[in-house]
N, C-alpha and C positions, 0 to 999 in steps of 0.2 A: 602487646597488651590488647590491641584492637582486633577487629575482625580480619580474618584472612582474605586475601584478594580472591574474587570470584574468577572461575575459569572463563575464558573467552568462549562465547557461544557460536562464533564463526571460525572457520579455518583461516590459515595464514593468507590464502589467496582470495578471501571473500570480504565483503563489507555489507552491512545491512542497515536498513532504516525501518522504523516502526512508527506509524501514524495512528493516533487514537481519535475516536469520535468524529468520523467523517459522516456528514449528514446525508446518507443515502443507504438504501437497504443492501445487505450483503449480497443478495441475489443479483442486483444491478451492478454492484461493484465488481463482482466476480466475472461478469461478461467482459469488462475492460481489462481486468488482470489476466484473464485467459488470452487476451489478444497479444500481450507482450511477453508471456512466458517463453523462455528458450530463445528469444531473439537477441541480436546484438544490441547494446545499449543505445547506439546512435539511431538505429532503425526504429527501436521502440519509442524513442523520443519523437521522431518524425511522425510515427503512426498516432501517437497521443496528441500531437500538435494539431493534426487535421481530423481527429475524430469528432463526431457530432454529439457524442455523449457529454453531458454536463460534468460528470465526475472525472472525465479524462484529464481535466486541468489539475485536479487534486492529485491524481496518480502521477502526472508529469512532474509536479513539485516533489513528490516523494522519491521518484526515480532520480531527479536531479540531486536530491539530498544524498541518496545512496552512492551516486557517482562521486560526489564531493567527499563523502566519507572514505571511499576507496582511495581517492587521490591523496587527501590530506592526512588521514589517520593511519592508513595502511600502506601508503606508498605504491599503489598499484598503477599500472599503465591504463589510462582511460580508453585508449583505442582498442584494447583487447578485452573489454568488459562485456559479459553476457548476463542477461537476466536469468539467474539460475532458479530462483523461486519468487513467486508472487502469491502470497496466501492471504485469504480474507477471513475475518472472523466477526462474530456478532459482538456488539457492544450494548449499551443501554437502549431502552425503548421508552420514548416519551409517550405517555397516554393522555389523550384529550377526549372530551366528550362533546357530542353535538346533539342539540335538542331535536327530537323527532315527534311524531304525532302522538296524541293522547298522553302527553306527559312522560313519555319514555325518553331514553337516551341511547345513543349509539356510540360505541368506543372507536376512536380514531387512534391508530398506532403509528408513531413516527420512528422509524428504525435508524440506528446509528451503526457504523461498521468500524472495524480496525483493519489496517493493511500493513503487511510486512513484505518488504522487498529485499531480496538478497542478490547482489551482483557478484559474479565470480570472474577472475582473470583467466582467460583461456590460454592454453599453451600455444606457443607460436609454431 
């Protein structure tokens, strides 16, 4: 009677996590995501741990979540995980106004981003 089950969006050897509304611009987040694409999950965690970028800690939390999803929900081996995809998308934009000279206003835009991380179990 109810709705049919949705097809899985990831393969059998993959797990993903999706984080919405990260308070950083997509351009800055993509620099950090680019740093971990294609790396082993362990090395990516170490790189994020010692990165000087502020958003690296949010990406590290997301990667830990993807690894936990792989282990608990999909039964994958944590030692063989690779960051297959790390995609960044735009989210909402907060618009604020700042008073300027002669009664004018300047718009300040505060960007938010979405992050999707897919980890894949590599063949041994």
